[in-house]
N, C-alpha and C positions, 0 to 999 in steps of 0.2 A: 818122033821116037816111039818105038813100040814099048808098051808098058803093060804089066799085068793089071787086071781088074780084081777087086775083092768083093765077094758077095757075103753078106751076113745073113744067117738063118736063125730061126727060133726053134728048130728041131734038130736033134743030134744026127739025123740021117741026111741033113742038108737039103731037104725038099720043101722048106717053108721059108722063102725069102722074107727078110724083115724090112726090106726097102729096095731101092734101086742100087745096083752095084756102084762102087766107087773105085777110083784109081788107086793103085798101090801107094802113090805119093800122098794122096789125100788120107788114106788109111794110116800111114806112118806119121803124118803131120797132124792135122786137125781131127782126123777120125772120120769114119763113115757114120752119118747120123742115123740113129735108131730110137725108137720109143722105149722107155723103161718104166718099171713099176717103182713108185717112190718108196724110199726107205726099206728096201730089201735087196736081196741078192738076185740078180738077173743073169740067166745063162743064155749065151749065144754060141753059135758055131760059125766059123769062117772058112771060106774056100778062095783060093786064088785061081784066076782064069787067065791063061796067057793069050797073046794075040792069035795063036793058031787054034784056040778053042779047047786046049787041054786043061783039065780041071784037077786041082790038087785034092789031097785027102781033106776030110772035114775035121777041123781043129777047134777045140772048145775055147771060148772067150768068156771069162766071168767078170761081171761088173757089179759092184755093190753101190747102190745109190744111198747116200746118207745126207738127209736134209734136217736131221734132228740135232740140236745143239747139246752139248754136255751139260750136266748140272753145274750150278754156280759153285765157286769155291766157298768152303765153309771154315769156321774156326780161325780166321785171320787174327793174329795176335803178335805182340812184340815182347822181346826180352832185352832189357828190362821192360816191365809192364808199365804202360801209359806215360810215366815220367821218369827220367834218369839223367845221369851225367854222361852217358856214353854217346859219342857222336856217330857211332856205327852200331845201332841196335840190330838184333836179329829179328826178322820178320818171317813168320811161317804160317802155314795154313794147310788145308786138305783139298785136293783136287782128284777127279776120277783117274784111275790108272789108264795109261794110254793117251792121256791128254797132255798138253803143254800149258803151264800156268804163266801168265804175264802179270807182274806186279808193277803197279803205277803209283805215282804221286800226282797231286793237283786234282785230277778227276779220273773217273773210270774210263777204261778203253779209249786210248787216244791221249791220255795225259802223258807225263814223262815216264817212260819205261825205265825202271831201275833194276829189275831182275827178271829172269825167265828161266823156267826149267820144268822137268818132268815131275811126276807125283812124288817120287822119292826125294828129289831136291827141294820141293815145296815143303814137304814134311820136315826135313832137316833144317830148313830155313836159310835165308840169305842175309848176310851182313850188309847193310846198306848205309850210305851217308845220309845224314839229315841236316837241315838248317840248324845253325847254332842258336840256342836260347829262344826257340820258337817251336810251335807244334808242326808236325808233319802228318798228313793223312794218307794212308795207303789203301789202295783198292786192288782187287784182283779179278781176272777173268780166266776162264779155261777155254782152250781151243782144241778141238778134236782133229783127227788125222785128215778129215775131209775139209777142214778149214772153217767149220761151224763154230762160232763163238758163243759162250754162255752169257747169261745176264751177269751183271756185276754182283760179286758177293758182298757180304757186310764189310764195311770199312773198319780199319783199326787206326787209332791216333796215338802217336808217340810224341811227347814234348821233351826236347832236350833242354836241360836246366843246369848250367854250371855257374850261375850267379849266386854268390854267398848272400845269406840274409843280412839285414842291417844288424849291427851290434846291439846287444841288450843295453838298456839305459837303466842305471841305478839311481833311484831317488831316495831321499830320506824323508821321514815324517817327524812329527813333533816328539816322538818317543825315541828318536835317534836309531831306529831300526831301518835297515835298508828294505826298499820295495823294488821288486824287479819287474820289468816289463819287456815285451818284445818290440 
């Protein structure tokens, strides 16, 4: 089968090949390998070459390499704060705009995913189910559009407590006045 080749260039006049040409199939599937500068915008230009040797116009291809993770989530907290009777507290925090925050229990990144959302959703908070009459520890990570994950942010602990305290005990002393204890 006759197929076009694709040549990637580093100059807008398409006179500086960035490597060997690749097939159109390779270009559309895995891509034609080229070297890039880490953590910045990389500009390339592409040309198609058909089996007869006809060359297309030079077209720009922009690639942004991003190997930098986002900042860790901050301000993770619960409402009610720390201890409450709600079995569905709201957990909120702050993540960088443009990232996705993942909220976990048990341990950071890879624990049980209980909620996920963008910066606005993280700021508004997520109502999550917790274990009854037990503490639940929440952890959060942010993931940028390139798939880089942040370090784990500070944890927040919420303890569900719906157990009533023991009844007060009334004692009397020799003066026949009641004494109260918990």
